[in-house]
N, CA, C and O atoms as a Tinker XYZ file with bonds, in Angstrom:
   472  protein
     1  N     90.201000  224.250000  -17.577000    73     2
     2  CA    89.180000  224.814000  -17.201000    64     1     3
     3  C     89.313000  223.617000  -15.344000    63     2     4     5
     4  O     89.491000  223.848000  -14.148000    81     3
     5  N     89.043000  222.182000  -16.393000    73     3     6
     6  CA    88.778000  221.395000  -14.762000    64     5     7
     7  C     90.423000  220.882000  -14.431000    63     6     8     9
     8  O     90.896000  220.599000  -13.330000    81     7
     9  N     90.865000  220.873000  -15.303000    73     7    10
    10  CA    92.217000  220.770000  -14.965000    64     9    11
    11  C     93.253000  221.451000  -13.712000    63    10    12    13
    12  O     94.158000  220.986000  -13.020000    81    11
    13  N     92.540000  222.905000  -13.842000    73    11    14
    14  CA    92.761000  224.007000  -13.389000    64    13    15
    15  C     92.666000  224.165000  -12.421000    63    14    16    17
    16  O     93.588000  224.447000  -11.655000    81    15
    17  N     91.112000  223.988000  -12.043000    73    15    18
    18  CA    90.781000  223.522000  -10.646000    64    17    19
    19  C     90.986000  222.390000  -10.091000    63    18    20    21
    20  O     90.959000  222.330000   -8.862000    81    19
    21  N     91.176000  221.513000  -10.680000    73    19    22
    22  CA    92.032000  220.118000   -9.803000    64    21    23
    23  C     93.325000  220.906000   -9.169000    63    22    24    25
    24  O     93.557000  220.997000   -7.963000    81    23
    25  N     94.264000  221.556000  -10.424000    73    23    26
    26  CA    95.342000  221.755000   -9.542000    64    25    27
    27  C     95.166000  222.577000   -8.560000    63    26    28    29
    28  O     95.833000  222.488000   -7.529000    81    27
    29  N     94.686000  223.051000   -8.657000    73    27    30
    30  CA    94.488000  224.521000   -7.212000    64    29    31
    31  C     93.475000  223.955000   -6.388000    63    30    32    33
    32  O     93.393000  224.672000   -5.390000    81    31
    33  N     92.726000  223.086000   -6.329000    73    31    34
    34  CA    92.139000  221.911000   -4.633000    64    33    35
    35  C     93.277000  221.335000   -4.071000    63    34    36    37
    36  O     93.603000  221.196000   -2.892000    81    35
    37  N     94.286000  220.760000   -5.982000    73    35    38
    38  CA    95.637000  220.192000   -4.806000    64    37    39
    39  C     96.810000  220.809000   -4.599000    63    38    40    41
    40  O     97.755000  220.218000   -4.076000    81    39
    41  N     96.870000  222.116000   -5.007000    73    39    42
    42  CA    97.912000  222.853000   -4.066000    64    41    43
    43  C     96.898000  223.671000   -2.713000    63    42    44    45
    44  O     97.524000  224.353000   -1.902000    81    43
    45  N     95.586000  223.562000   -2.580000    73    43    46
    46  CA    95.967000  223.990000   -1.347000    64    45    47
    47  C     95.165000  222.595000   -0.314000    63    46    48    49
    48  O     94.617000  222.518000    0.785000    81    47
    49  N     95.375000  222.021000   -1.003000    73    47    50
    50  CA    95.118000  220.838000    0.040000    64    49    51
    51  C     97.042000  220.267000    0.188000    63    50    52    53
    52  O     97.354000  219.296000    0.878000    81    51
    53  N     97.826000  220.900000   -0.408000    73    51    54
    54  CA    99.400000  220.565000   -0.348000    64    53    55
    55  C     99.899000  221.609000    0.757000    63    54    56    57
    56  O    100.869000  221.358000    1.473000    81    55
    57  N     98.849000  223.314000    0.882000    73    55    58
    58  CA    99.157000  223.693000    1.286000    64    57    59
    59  C     98.588000  223.857000    3.362000    63    58    60    61
    60  O     99.116000  224.441000    4.308000    81    59
    61  N     97.580000  223.179000    3.260000    73    59    62
    62  CA    96.661000  222.607000    4.777000    64    61    63
    63  C     97.776000  221.851000    4.936000    63    62    64    65
    64  O     98.444000  222.589000    5.660000    81    63
    65  N     98.583000  220.653000    4.708000    73    63    66
    66  CA    99.470000  219.361000    4.833000    64    65    67
    67  C    100.742000  219.951000    5.236000    63    66    68    69
    68  O    101.194000  219.684000    6.349000    81    67
    69  N    101.273000  220.615000    4.554000    73    67    70
    70  CA   102.305000  221.588000    4.886000    64    69    71
    71  C    102.161000  222.740000    5.953000    63    70    72    73
    72  O    103.087000  223.540000    6.083000    81    71
    73  N    101.201000  222.826000    6.597000    73    71    74
    74  CA   100.010000  223.769000    7.589000    64    73    75
    75  C    100.648000  223.275000    8.949000    63    74    76    77
    76  O    101.166000  223.899000    9.875000    81    75
    77  N    100.262000  220.952000    8.579000    73    75    78
    78  CA   100.660000  220.157000    9.705000    64    77    79
    79  C    101.622000  219.709000   10.105000    63    78    80    81
    80  O    101.708000  219.040000   11.135000    81    79
    81  N    102.854000  220.108000    9.083000    73    79    82
    82  CA   104.496000  219.247000    9.296000    64    81    83
    83  C    104.706000  220.557000    9.817000    63    82    84    85
    84  O    105.326000  220.420000   10.872000    81    83
    85  N    104.430000  222.068000    9.524000    73    83    86
    86  CA   105.130000  222.699000   10.050000    64    85    87
    87  C    104.204000  223.570000   11.466000    63    86    88    89
    88  O    103.055000  223.863000   11.136000    81    87
    89  N    104.530000  223.917000   12.698000    73    87    90
    90  CA   103.700000  224.108000   13.952000    64    89    91
    91  C    103.696000  225.502000   13.460000    63    90    92    93
    92  O    102.585000  226.016000   13.332000    81    91
    93  N    104.609000  226.120000   13.198000    73    91    94
    94  CA   104.404000  227.718000   12.967000    64    93    95
    95  C    104.328000  228.104000   11.616000    63    94    96    97
    96  O    105.154000  228.996000   11.421000    81    95
    97  N    103.521000  227.742000   10.313000    73    95    98
    98  CA   102.708000  227.734000    9.768000    64    97    99
    99  C    101.386000  227.526000    9.869000    63    98   100   101
   100  O    101.121000  226.366000    9.556000    81    99
   101  N    100.060000  228.414000   10.298000    73    99   102
   102  CA    98.916000  228.628000   10.290000    64   101   103
   103  C     98.099000  228.887000    9.209000    63   102   104   105
   104  O     98.239000  229.925000    8.563000    81   103
   105  N     97.019000  227.825000    8.859000    73   103   106
   106  CA    96.251000  228.309000    7.902000    64   105   107
   107  C     94.979000  227.352000    8.434000    63   106   108   109
   108  O     94.922000  226.139000    8.637000    81   107
   109  N     93.533000  228.909000    8.636000    73   107   110
   110  CA    92.572000  228.678000    9.089000    64   109   111
   111  C     92.278000  227.312000    9.112000    63   110   112   113
   112  O     92.455000  226.422000    9.943000    81   111
   113  N     91.690000  227.377000    7.775000    73   111   114
   114  CA    90.348000  226.463000    7.004000    64   113   115
   115  C     91.188000  225.658000    5.637000    63   114   116   117
   116  O     92.404000  225.478000    5.562000    81   115
   117  N     90.350000  225.333000    4.821000    73   115   118
   118  CA    90.632000  224.777000    3.167000    64   117   119
   119  C     90.506000  225.413000    2.317000    63   118   120   121
   120  O     91.226000  225.387000    1.319000    81   119
   121  N     88.943000  226.621000    2.619000    73   119   122
   122  CA    88.952000  227.585000    1.790000    64   121   123
   123  C     90.221000  228.619000    1.911000    63   122   124   125
   124  O     90.987000  228.544000    0.950000    81   123
   125  N     90.573000  229.557000    2.909000    73   123   126
   126  CA    92.136000  229.664000    2.941000    64   125   127
   127  C     93.360000  229.505000    2.182000    63   126   128   129
   128  O     94.081000  230.296000    1.574000    81   127
   129  N     93.399000  227.742000    2.476000    73   127   130
   130  CA    94.433000  227.212000    2.009000    64   129   131
   131  C     94.121000  227.282000   -0.351000    63   130   132   133
   132  O     94.909000  227.321000   -1.296000    81   131
   133  N     92.365000  227.257000   -0.218000    73   131   134
   134  CA    92.966000  227.059000   -1.329000    64   133   135
   135  C     92.807000  228.565000   -2.117000    63   134   136   137
   136  O     93.046000  228.459000   -3.320000    81   135
   137  N     92.487000  229.808000   -1.723000    73   135   138
   138  CA    92.919000  230.935000   -1.473000    64   137   139
   139  C     94.386000  231.060000   -1.717000    63   138   140   141
   140  O     94.551000  230.786000   -2.905000    81   139
   141  N     95.290000  231.284000   -1.274000    73   139   142
   142  CA    96.289000  231.039000   -0.588000    64   141   143
   143  C     96.756000  230.412000   -2.249000    63   142   144   145
   144  O     97.406000  230.918000   -3.164000    81   143
   145  N     96.319000  229.568000   -2.145000    73   143   146
   146  CA    97.125000  227.692000   -3.268000    64   145   147
   147  C     96.788000  229.702000   -4.569000    63   146   148   149
   148  O     97.793000  230.080000   -5.172000    81   147
   149  N     95.739000  230.402000   -4.708000    73   147   150
   150  CA    95.302000  230.605000   -6.050000    64   149   151
   151  C     96.352000  231.710000   -6.143000    63   150   152   153
   152  O     97.072000  231.869000   -7.128000    81   151
   153  N     96.392000  232.705000   -4.681000    73   151   154
   154  CA    97.658000  234.095000   -5.002000    64   153   155
   155  C     98.738000  234.360000   -5.233000    63   154   156   157
   156  O     99.304000  235.278000   -5.827000    81   155
   157  N     99.373000  232.453000   -4.119000    73   155   158
   158  CA   100.911000  231.577000   -4.701000    64   157   159
   159  C    100.409000  232.204000   -6.440000    63   158   160   161
   160  O    100.621000  233.278000   -7.003000    81   159
   161  N     99.769000  231.106000   -6.817000    73   159   162
   162  CA   100.152000  231.357000   -8.069000    64   161   163
   163  C    100.280000  232.281000   -8.957000    63   162   164   165
   164  O    100.708000  232.032000  -10.084000    81   163
   165  N     99.992000  233.247000   -8.640000    73   163   166
   166  CA    99.405000  234.631000   -9.313000    64   165   167
   167  C    100.692000  235.192000   -9.365000    63   166   168   169
   168  O    101.252000  235.466000  -10.426000    81   167
   169  N    101.350000  235.433000   -7.856000    73   167   170
   170  CA   102.519000  235.326000   -7.130000    64   169   171
   171  C    103.982000  235.101000   -7.573000    63   170   172   173
   172  O    105.040000  235.718000   -7.695000    81   171
   173  N    103.614000  234.255000   -7.693000    73   171   174
   174  CA   104.548000  233.044000   -9.113000    64   173   175
   175  C    104.500000  233.136000  -10.119000    63   174   176   177
   176  O    105.445000  232.622000  -10.719000    81   175
   177  N    103.422000  233.819000  -10.964000    73   175   178
   178  CA   103.005000  234.560000  -12.766000    64   177   179
   179  C    103.739000  235.645000  -12.450000    63   178   180   181
   180  O    104.921000  235.542000  -12.778000    81   179
   181  N    103.325000  236.990000  -11.741000    73   179   182
   182  CA   103.177000  238.085000  -11.673000    64   181   183
   183  C    105.458000  238.605000  -11.237000    63   182   184   185
   184  O    106.373000  239.075000  -11.914000    81   183
   185  N    105.297000  238.081000   -9.682000    73   183   186
   186  CA   106.412000  239.202000   -8.798000    64   185   187
   187  C    107.630000  237.505000   -9.199000    63   186   188   189
   188  O    108.746000  237.997000   -9.364000    81   187
   189  N    107.719000  236.336000   -9.332000    73   187   190
   190  CA   108.220000  235.705000   -8.854000    64   189   191
   191  C    109.731000  235.715000  -10.092000    63   190   192   193
   192  O    110.940000  235.626000   -9.880000    81   191
   193  N    108.624000  235.921000  -11.860000    73   191   194
   194  CA   110.105000  236.192000  -12.503000    64   193   195
   195  C    111.370000  237.398000  -12.347000    63   194   196   197
   196  O    112.587000  237.349000  -12.522000    81   195
   197  N    110.350000  238.567000  -11.895000    73   195   198
   198  CA   111.067000  239.513000  -11.291000    64   197   199
   199  C    112.373000  239.244000  -10.490000    63   198   200   201
   200  O    113.582000  239.161000  -10.708000    81   199
   201  N    111.749000  239.178000   -9.746000    73   199   202
   202  CA   112.536000  238.502000   -7.749000    64   201   203
   203  C    114.002000  237.391000   -8.306000    63   202   204   205
   204  O    115.169000  237.343000   -7.916000    81   203
   205  N    113.156000  236.522000   -9.490000    73   203   206
   206  CA   114.817000  236.147000  -10.085000    64   205   207
   207  C    115.899000  236.537000  -10.902000    63   206   208   209
   208  O    117.056000  236.142000  -11.042000    81   207
   209  N    115.100000  237.549000  -11.475000    73   207   210
   210  CA   115.675000  238.395000  -12.382000    64   209   211
   211  C    116.716000  239.229000  -11.557000    63   210   212   213
   212  O    117.811000  239.380000  -12.100000    81   211
   213  N    116.531000  239.783000  -10.338000    73   211   214
   214  CA   117.083000  240.621000   -9.933000    64   213   215
   215  C    117.781000  239.956000   -8.855000    63   214   216   217
   216  O    118.404000  240.596000   -8.008000    81   215
   217  N    117.716000  238.940000   -8.855000    73   215   218
   218  CA   118.780000  238.185000   -7.608000    64   217   219
   219  C    119.538000  236.981000   -7.908000    63   218   220   221
   220  O    119.906000  235.987000   -7.283000    81   219
   221  N    119.687000  237.653000   -9.679000    73   219   222
   222  CA   120.855000  236.190000  -10.337000    64   221   223
   223  C    121.582000  235.938000   -9.791000    63   222   224   225
   224  O    121.581000  234.898000   -9.134000    81   223
   225  N    123.047000  237.224000   -9.823000    73   223   226
   226  CA   123.794000  238.129000   -9.237000    64   225   227
   227  C    124.025000  236.901000   -7.257000    63   226   228   229
   228  O    124.878000  236.111000   -6.851000    81   227
   229  N    122.965000  237.358000   -6.794000    73   227   230
   230  CA   123.249000  236.098000   -5.638000    64   229   231
   231  C    122.779000  234.826000   -6.193000    63   230   232   233
   232  O    123.512000  233.848000   -6.046000    81   231
   233  N    121.891000  234.722000   -6.684000    73   231   234
   234  CA   122.021000  232.779000   -7.060000    64   233   235
   235  C    123.430000  232.347000   -7.979000    63   234   236   237
   236  O    123.819000  231.270000   -8.429000    81   235
   237  N    123.720000  233.082000   -7.998000    73   235   238
   238  CA   125.261000  232.538000   -8.726000    64   237   239
   239  C    125.908000  232.427000   -8.113000    63   238   240   241
   240  O    126.612000  231.417000   -8.083000    81   239
   241  N    126.015000  233.398000   -7.301000    73   239   242
   242  CA   126.851000  233.557000   -5.891000    64   241   243
   243  C    126.633000  232.204000   -5.766000    63   242   244   245
   244  O    127.196000  231.560000   -6.651000    81   243
   245  N    126.137000  231.689000   -5.136000    73   243   246
   246  CA   125.288000  230.823000   -4.112000    64   245   247
   247  C    125.170000  229.849000   -4.652000    63   246   248   249
   248  O    124.591000  229.061000   -3.904000    81   247
   249  N    125.455000  229.313000   -5.807000    73   247   250
   250  CA   124.761000  228.526000   -6.785000    64   249   251
   251  C    124.034000  227.127000   -7.247000    63   250   252   253
   252  O    124.114000  226.020000   -7.778000    81   251
   253  N    122.983000  228.483000   -6.358000    73   251   254
   254  CA   121.345000  228.542000   -6.776000    64   253   255
   255  C    121.195000  228.194000   -5.523000    63   254   256   257
   256  O    120.487000  227.218000   -5.772000    81   255
   257  N    121.296000  228.183000   -4.102000    73   255   258
   258  CA   120.546000  228.277000   -3.584000    64   257   259
   259  C    120.126000  229.609000   -3.204000    63   258   260   261
   260  O    119.454000  229.385000   -2.197000    81   259
   261  N    120.113000  231.077000   -3.432000    73   259   262
   262  CA   119.591000  231.549000   -2.700000    64   261   263
   263  C    117.824000  231.467000   -3.571000    63   262   264   265
   264  O    116.918000  232.274000   -3.361000    81   263
   265  N    117.760000  230.272000   -4.526000    73   263   266
   266  CA   116.175000  230.104000   -5.049000    64   265   267
   267  C    115.135000  229.967000   -3.958000    63   266   268   269
   268  O    113.914000  230.122000   -3.953000    81   267
   269  N    116.239000  229.540000   -2.804000    73   267   270
   270  CA   115.364000  229.221000   -1.683000    64   269   271
   271  C    114.451000  230.301000   -1.029000    63   270   272   273
   272  O    113.294000  230.182000   -0.625000    81   271
   273  N    115.198000  231.286000   -1.030000    73   271   274
   274  CA   114.927000  232.519000   -0.565000    64   273   275
   275  C    114.190000  233.087000   -1.106000    63   274   276   277
   276  O    113.182000  233.591000   -0.611000    81   275
   277  N    114.620000  233.145000   -2.552000    73   275   278
   278  CA   113.084000  233.691000   -3.650000    64   277   279
   279  C    112.215000  233.341000   -3.102000    63   278   280   281
   280  O    111.462000  234.013000   -2.397000    81   279
   281  N    112.137000  231.306000   -3.528000    73   279   282
   282  CA   110.468000  230.635000   -3.099000    64   281   283
   283  C    110.205000  231.940000   -1.151000    63   282   284   285
   284  O    109.073000  232.154000   -0.719000    81   283
   285  N    110.838000  232.225000   -0.798000    73   283   286
   286  CA   109.707000  231.972000    0.664000    64   285   287
   287  C    109.343000  233.448000    0.940000    63   286   288   289
   288  O    108.468000  233.829000    1.719000    81   287
   289  N    110.451000  234.509000   -0.104000    73   287   290
   290  CA   110.199000  235.684000   -0.170000    64   289   291
   291  C    108.196000  235.005000   -0.661000    63   290   292   293
   292  O    107.384000  234.800000    0.242000    81   291
   293  N    107.810000  234.778000   -2.276000    73   291   294
   294  CA   106.559000  234.559000   -2.405000    64   293   295
   295  C    105.903000  234.541000   -1.936000    63   294   296   297
   296  O    104.933000  235.286000   -1.794000    81   295
   297  N    106.480000  232.888000   -1.159000    73   295   298
   298  CA   105.461000  231.949000    0.410000    64   297   299
   299  C    104.862000  232.995000    0.824000    63   298   300   301
   300  O    103.670000  233.033000    0.518000    81   299
   301  N    105.418000  234.210000    1.648000    73   299   302
   302  CA   105.566000  235.158000    2.517000    64   301   303
   303  C    105.080000  236.072000    2.351000    63   302   304   305
   304  O    104.451000  236.547000    3.297000    81   303
   305  N    105.126000  236.989000    0.720000    73   303   306
   306  CA   103.946000  238.077000    0.487000    64   305   307
   307  C    103.289000  237.185000    0.323000    63   306   308   309
   308  O    103.250000  237.822000   -0.730000    81   307
   309  N    102.126000  235.512000    0.174000    73   307   310
   310  CA   101.914000  234.993000    0.213000    64   309   311
   311  C    100.471000  235.206000    1.477000    63   310   312   313
   312  O     99.244000  235.268000    1.401000    81   311
   313  N    101.444000  235.256000    2.508000    73   311   314
   314  CA   100.529000  235.147000    3.079000    64   313   315
   315  C    100.422000  236.453000    4.028000    63   314   316   317
   316  O     99.452000  236.618000    4.768000    81   315
   317  N    101.418000  237.302000    3.953000    73   315   318
   318  CA   100.804000  238.650000    3.703000    64   317   319
   319  C     99.939000  238.884000    3.213000    63   318   320   321
   320  O     99.394000  239.880000    3.688000    81   319
   321  N     99.163000  238.198000    1.944000    73   319   322
   322  CA    97.814000  239.221000    1.174000    64   321   323
   323  C     96.724000  238.028000    1.754000    63   322   324   325
   324  O     95.524000  238.287000    1.836000    81   323
   325  N     97.233000  236.801000    2.113000    73   323   326
   326  CA    95.746000  236.392000    2.899000    64   325   327
   327  C     95.345000  235.843000    4.218000    63   326   328   329
   328  O     96.033000  234.857000    4.482000    81   327
   329  N     94.292000  236.189000    5.340000    73   327   330
   330  CA    93.882000  236.544000    6.202000    64   329   331
   331  C     93.685000  235.121000    6.495000    63   330   332   333
   332  O     93.159000  234.221000    5.840000    81   331
   333  N     94.415000  235.160000    8.003000    73   331   334
   334  CA    93.958000  233.206000    7.978000    64   333   335
   335  C     95.394000  232.503000    7.388000    63   334   336   337
   336  O     95.498000  231.278000    7.330000    81   335
   337  N     96.253000  233.219000    7.051000    73   335   338
   338  CA    97.149000  232.634000    6.317000    64   337   339
   339  C     98.453000  232.804000    7.541000    63   338   340   341
   340  O     99.054000  233.835000    7.238000    81   339
   341  N     98.965000  232.296000    8.545000    73   339   342
   342  CA   100.439000  233.194000    8.702000    64   341   343
   343  C    101.635000  232.186000    9.047000    63   342   344   345
   344  O    101.533000  231.007000    9.385000    81   343
   345  N    102.844000  232.983000    8.869000    73   343   346
   346  CA   103.626000  232.079000    9.076000    64   345   347
   347  C    104.911000  232.066000    9.667000    63   346   348   349
   348  O    105.063000  233.192000   10.140000    81   347
   349  N    106.380000  231.058000    9.987000    73   347   350
   350  CA   106.257000  231.515000   11.769000    64   349   351
   351  C    107.758000  231.977000   11.303000    63   350   352   353
   352  O    107.746000  232.996000   10.613000    81   351
   353  N    109.170000  231.360000   11.580000    73   351   354
   354  CA   110.131000  231.593000   11.035000    64   353   355
   355  C    110.798000  232.056000    9.721000    63   354   356   357
   356  O    109.924000  232.087000    8.855000    81   355
   357  N    112.132000  232.471000    9.172000    73   355   358
   358  CA   112.344000  232.838000    8.182000    64   357   359
   359  C    112.423000  231.434000    8.096000    63   358   360   361
   360  O    111.623000  230.775000    7.431000    81   359
   361  N    113.543000  230.850000    8.871000    73   359   362
   362  CA   114.072000  229.028000    8.163000    64   361   363
   363  C    113.247000  228.704000    7.767000    63   362   364   365
   364  O    113.083000  228.828000    6.553000    81   363
   365  N    112.235000  228.086000    8.609000    73   363   366
   366  CA   111.111000  227.592000    8.440000    64   365   367
   367  C    110.032000  228.414000    7.512000    63   366   368   369
   368  O    109.428000  227.434000    7.076000    81   367
   369  N    109.700000  228.986000    7.208000    73   367   370
   370  CA   109.111000  229.449000    5.852000    64   369   371
   371  C    110.008000  228.822000    3.956000    63   370   372   373
   372  O    109.630000  228.394000    2.866000    81   371
   373  N    111.711000  229.290000    4.884000    73   371   374
   374  CA   112.343000  229.109000    3.381000    64   373   375
   375  C    111.831000  227.583000    3.248000    63   374   376   377
   376  O    111.187000  227.366000    2.222000    81   375
   377  N    112.083000  226.098000    4.439000    73   375   378
   378  CA   111.281000  225.098000    4.274000    64   377   379
   379  C    110.254000  224.936000    4.195000    63   378   380   381
   380  O    110.007000  223.738000    4.336000    81   379
   381  N    109.447000  225.490000    4.039000    73   379   382
   382  CA   107.697000  225.321000    3.734000    64   381   383
   383  C    107.803000  226.009000    2.775000    63   382   384   385
   384  O    106.616000  226.331000    2.725000    81   383
   385  N    108.239000  226.512000    1.958000    73   383   386
   386  CA   108.151000  226.954000    0.662000    64   385   387
   387  C    108.637000  226.134000   -0.378000    63   386   388   389
   388  O    107.935000  225.869000   -1.354000    81   387
   389  N    110.370000  225.502000   -0.171000    73   387   390
   390  CA   111.061000  224.911000   -0.703000    64   389   391
   391  C    109.463000  223.360000   -0.885000    63   390   392   393
   392  O    109.056000  222.739000   -1.867000    81   391
   393  N    109.066000  223.333000    0.553000    73   391   394
   394  CA   108.020000  221.689000    0.125000    64   393   395
   395  C    107.047000  222.168000   -0.633000    63   394   396   397
   396  O    106.483000  221.287000   -1.282000    81   395
   397  N    106.543000  223.499000   -0.827000    73   395   398
   398  CA   105.424000  223.516000   -1.463000    64   397   399
   399  C    105.978000  223.567000   -2.866000    63   398   400   401
   400  O    105.322000  223.170000   -3.829000    81   399
   401  N    107.431000  224.157000   -2.983000    73   399   402
   402  CA   107.503000  223.398000   -4.285000    64   401   403
   403  C    107.443000  222.234000   -5.266000    63   402   404   405
   404  O    107.109000  222.056000   -6.437000    81   403
   405  N    108.060000  221.320000   -3.956000    73   403   406
   406  CA   108.310000  220.130000   -4.215000    64   405   407
   407  C    106.881000  219.468000   -4.640000    63   406   408   409
   408  O    106.903000  218.643000   -5.554000    81   407
   409  N    105.601000  219.802000   -4.000000    73   407   410
   410  CA   104.073000  219.953000   -4.378000    64   409   411
   411  C    103.699000  220.346000   -5.505000    63   410   412   413
   412  O    102.669000  220.087000   -6.128000    81   411
   413  N    104.600000  221.009000   -5.768000    73   411   414
   414  CA   103.848000  222.038000   -7.230000    64   413   415
   415  C    104.524000  221.145000   -8.398000    63   414   416   417
   416  O    104.019000  220.322000   -9.161000    81   415
   417  N    105.402000  221.452000   -8.306000    73   415   418
   418  CA   105.610000  220.311000   -8.785000    64   417   419
   419  C    105.836000  218.796000   -9.482000    63   418   420   421
   420  O    106.165000  218.379000  -10.592000    81   419
   421  N    105.365000  218.053000   -7.817000    73   419   422
   422  CA   104.918000  216.829000   -8.062000    64   421   423
   423  C    102.758000  216.407000   -8.807000    63   422   424   425
   424  O    102.268000  215.314000   -9.091000    81   423
   425  N    102.102000  217.823000   -8.858000    73   423   426
   426  CA   101.167000  217.603000   -8.670000    64   425   427
   427  C    100.829000  218.330000  -10.374000    63   426   428   429
   428  O     99.846000  218.180000  -11.100000    81   427
   429  N    102.050000  219.105000  -10.571000    73   427   430
   430  CA   101.841000  219.646000  -12.641000    64   429   431
   431  C    102.911000  218.512000  -13.387000    63   430   432   433
   432  O    103.340000  218.541000  -14.541000    81   431
   433  N    103.207000  217.397000  -12.185000    73   431   434
   434  CA   103.944000  216.150000  -13.290000    64   433   435
   435  C    101.816000  215.887000  -13.491000    63   434   436   437
   436  O    101.003000  215.993000  -14.408000    81   435
   437  N    101.777000  215.472000  -11.830000    73   435   438
   438  CA   100.205000  214.165000  -12.544000    64   437   439
   439  C     99.140000  214.000000  -13.308000    63   438   440   441
   440  O     98.693000  213.024000  -13.909000    81   439
   441  N     98.420000  216.315000  -13.072000    73   439   442
   442  CA    98.008000  216.448000  -14.136000    64   441   443
   443  C     98.684000  216.867000  -15.082000    63   442   444   445
   444  O     98.709000  218.026000  -14.669000    81   443
   445  N     99.105000  216.902000  -15.760000    73   443   446
   446  CA    99.937000  217.644000  -16.892000    64   445   447
   447  C     99.399000  216.568000  -17.921000    63   446   448   449
   448  O     98.992000  215.472000  -17.535000    81   447
   449  N     99.420000  216.962000  -19.323000    73   447   450
   450  CA    98.646000  216.032000  -20.208000    64   449   451
   451  C     99.568000  215.670000  -20.960000    63   450   452   453
   452  O     99.157000  215.107000  -21.974000    81   451
   453  N    100.849000  215.781000  -20.860000    73   451   454
   454  CA   101.997000  215.507000  -21.719000    64   453   455
   455  C    101.717000  214.381000  -22.369000    63   454   456   457
   456  O    100.611000  214.035000  -21.951000    81   455
   457  N    102.232000  213.337000  -23.442000    73   455   458
   458  CA   101.982000  211.786000  -23.562000    64   457   459
   459  C    103.170000  211.338000  -23.152000    63   458   460   461
   460  O    104.118000  212.024000  -22.770000    81   459
   461  N    103.123000  210.472000  -23.216000    73   459   462
   462  CA   105.338000  209.816000  -23.086000    64   461   463
   463  C    105.492000  209.011000  -24.374000    63   462   464   465
   464  O    105.028000  208.003000  -24.908000    81   463
   465  N    106.241000  209.822000  -24.558000    73   463   466
   466  CA   107.435000  208.820000  -25.186000    64   465   467
   467  C    107.397000  207.566000  -25.908000    63   466   468   469
   468  O    107.658000  206.787000  -24.991000    81   467
   469  N    107.265000  206.946000  -26.807000    73   467   470
   470  CA   107.706000  206.273000  -26.486000    64   469   471
   471  C    107.318000  204.686000  -27.196000    63   470   472
   472  O    107.897000  203.674000  -26.801000    81   471
């Protein structure tokens, strides 16, 4: 449970960092960032797999590049659901969502409990 809370707080911090890096992405304060991180986690768990399945042909045709669009769609859905979290143009949203995915992966690697083999 503690690890989950730490991940949530780090993901909120990552969202705030993204809002500082991109002018058109605005997050009112840290509490909104934590709520957005929580909602983004739910959207990625429930909606993203459906979008990934539906867009499989497009992802194959674009050699996986449509993955960025799917991430941007989940990011935009989160912004729609959370007051105080606003996004700008779609190209900026694609870049921000890709960066959030990278941050999420780094956070997962840092906080995971996997033992190093060797």
